[in-house]
N, C-alpha and C positions, 0 to 999 in steps of 0.2 A: 435460220434453221431452228425448228421447234425443239425445246428441251423435253426429255422424257425421264421417267423415274428409272432407277436401277432395276426394280422388279419388272417393269415393262420390257426393258432390254433383255433381261434374263429369260422372260417368257418367250420372246421371239427366238432367242438362242436355243431354248429347249426344243421348240418345234422344228427349227431348221437343222439342228445338229444331233437331235436325239430321236424324236418321234418320226419325222419324215423318213430318215434312213431305214428305220425298222420296217415301215410300210413299203418302201422301195425294195428292200431286200425280199420281202414276202412276194411282192408282185413279180419282180424279175426272176426269182427262183421258180415261181409257178410257170411263167411264160417260157423260160428257157428249157425247163424240164419237159413241159408238154410238147414243145416244138422239136426237141431233140430225141424224144423217145421213139419217134417214128423212124429215126435213122438207124439206130441199133439198140436192141433191148438188153443192155448190160450197164456197166458203170460208166460208159462213154457219156451218157447224158449228164451225169453228175459232174464229171470233169469239165465238160463244156460249160455248164452253169457256173461253176466256180471260177473258171478262167475268164468268163465274160462279166460276171457280177462284181468281182473284187476290183478290177480297174475302174469300172463305172462308179462304184461307191466311193472309192478313194478320190476320184476326180471330182465327184459331187461335193464331198466333205471339204476338200482343199479349196474349191471355188467358193462355196457358201461360207466357209469359215472366214475367209478374207473379207467377203462382203459384210458378214455380220459384225466383225471386229470394227471395220470402218464405220458402219452405220451406227452401232451401239456407242462406241467410245467418243464419237463426234457429237453425240446428242445428250449424254448424261452429264450431270454436274460433277459427280464424284467418280473420277476414273479409277482411283485406287480401290474404292469399295467395290466397283463393278469387277475389276480384275480379281480381287481377293475372293469374291463370291463365285465368279465364273470358274476359278481354279478348284474351289471346293465342290462345285457341282459338276466337275469334269467337262465343262464346256471349253476350257482352255487346258492344254496339257502341260504347260510349263510357265515359269515366271518371267519368261523373256518378253521384251517389248518389241520384238521384231516379228514381221509377218512370216508365216511358214514358207520356206523356199519351194516346197513341192507345189504350191499354188500358182507359181509363175505370175505374180501380180503385174498388172499393167503399169505403165509410167504414171498414169493419173492416180492409180491406187497407191503407188509408192509415194507420190507427192502428198496425197491426202494423209497418209499414215505418218509422214515426216512432220506434218503440222500437228497431228494428234499427239505424237510422242513428246512434244514440248510441254504438254499439259501434265505429264507425269512428274515434272519438277515442282509443280505447285501442290500444296496440301489440299486435302478434301475439306469441304464445308459440311460440318455435321448438323443435320436437321433432326432434332430429337422427336421421336414419336410419343406424344403425350398419352396416347391410348395404352401404351405399355406400362404396367404398374412398376413400382419400385422393386418389387420382388415377385417372382413367378414360381409356383410350386407345381411340379410335374409328377404325376402318379402313374402306377401301372394301370394298364387298361383292364378293367374288371371283365369286360365282355370277352376279351381274348383269354383271360385266365379261367373264366367259367367254361369256355369252350373246351380247353384242354383238360379241365377237371372232369367234365362229362365224358370226354374222349377216353380218359384214363379208366373211368368206371366201366365204360362199354368194353374196353379191351380186357379188363379183369373178368368181367361177366362172361364174355364169350370164351376166354381161355379156360375158365372153370367149367362152363357148360360143355365145351368140346372134349374136355378131359373126362368128365363124368360119363358122357354119352359114347366115349370111345372114338370120336372123330379125330381127335388129336393124339397121335401116338407118341409115347415117350414123355416122362415127367420132366426131363431136362428142358425140352422145347416148351412145354406148358408153363414151367416155372419161369423161364426166361421171358416169355410173353407177359405173364402176370406181373412179374417184377417191373417190367417196362411200364405197364399200366399204373402200378403203384407209384412209380417214380413221377409220372405225369401228374398224378393226384397230389403228391407231396409238393412238387414245384408250384402247381397252381394254387394249392392251399396257402402257401407262404405269400404269394402275391395278392390273393384275395383278402387275407387277414391283415396285411400290412396297412397301417394307417398313416405312416410317415411318407413324405415324398421321396421319389427316387432321385430327382434332381431339384435343386433349389438354385435359381438364377437371380443375380442382382448385379448392380454396378460394382459391388465389392469383389465378386468372384462366383465360384460354383461350389456347391456342396453335393457330393455324389454319395447317395445312400446315407450311411451313418458316419461318414468320414468327416474330418475337420474341413473348414473352409479353405478352398484353393483360391487364393487371391489371383487377380488377373496378372499381377506382377510375377507370380510364381508359375503361371501357365505359359510355357514356351510355345505350345502349338496345340490346336484342336482341329479335328477334321472328321468327316464322315468316311468310313471305310466299309467296303463291301467284301465280305468274306463268309465262307460257309453258307452261302445263299441268304445272308442276312446283312442288314446295315447296322453298323456300330458307330457310336460316338467315342472316338479315341482322344484322350487328353494326355498331353506330354508323352507322345510316342507310345501310347497304349498302356501307360502306367495305370490309368483309370479307363475302363471300357464298359459301355452300357449298350445293350442290344436295343435298337430303336423300335423294332417291330412289336415290342411288348408294352410300349409307352402310350399314354393317352394324349398323344399329340402327333401331328403330321411332321415328317422330316423337314419339309420346307418351312413350316412355321417355327420349328426349333432353331433352324439355321438363322432365321430372321431375328429371333429373340437373342440369340448368342451375339449376333452382330451389334444389336442395339445396346446391350449391356456392356459389351467390351468397348464400344465407342463412348458410352457415357463415362466409363472409367478413364479413358484416354483424354477426354475433353473437359472434364470437370474436376 
């Protein structure tokens, strides 16, 4: 059986458990809605779509999740690293080493997973990525900051213009809109003018903004959290939180760097 990298296993997992279900949902919703609208033109088509789509998606996810777990964990060298990253990317929903019962795994799948579970008693073998420097500095994205700076100017301009021309009635409304525009300008200006990194990553730990070094020994947990329509890096249960959408780095790349630096600390 050929060995694969953790990243390759995660890539297949993202397609099977994240991207394909979205496409299936769109296709099934469209098909069931179009086919049922001819039956009765009210909420009936919506109920039919939901009643049929949910069981199909749950069945797909349960079946494919079992397939992916066996395929991925039987082929990677570091099962603990794969498990840790899969949980952080929400490809696995729990820290359990058992197959989901809802999947009704076959006898062959149960036997294969029993063999795989024995590997969790062994430690991972750390392969250091020499292309990752001793320290990585991560800054705010200037493009995103400039965009919101310009957006703030546009909001203030039109709020002023509509007030002067009488299109916007009431000074309270005009002032509120203008203040929101000034707020965007102020926030963007701070990010554009900042010359220090937002995050500093190394095998010693993490520096968040202008705080002291958080050593890896002092970091009990870090994870990516989705809230308020944004992704955040939460450290120590949210004691330190950074919005990822404003950084000059992709979320997946940041996850990889955090894993590398943490493993360097644990292995050297």
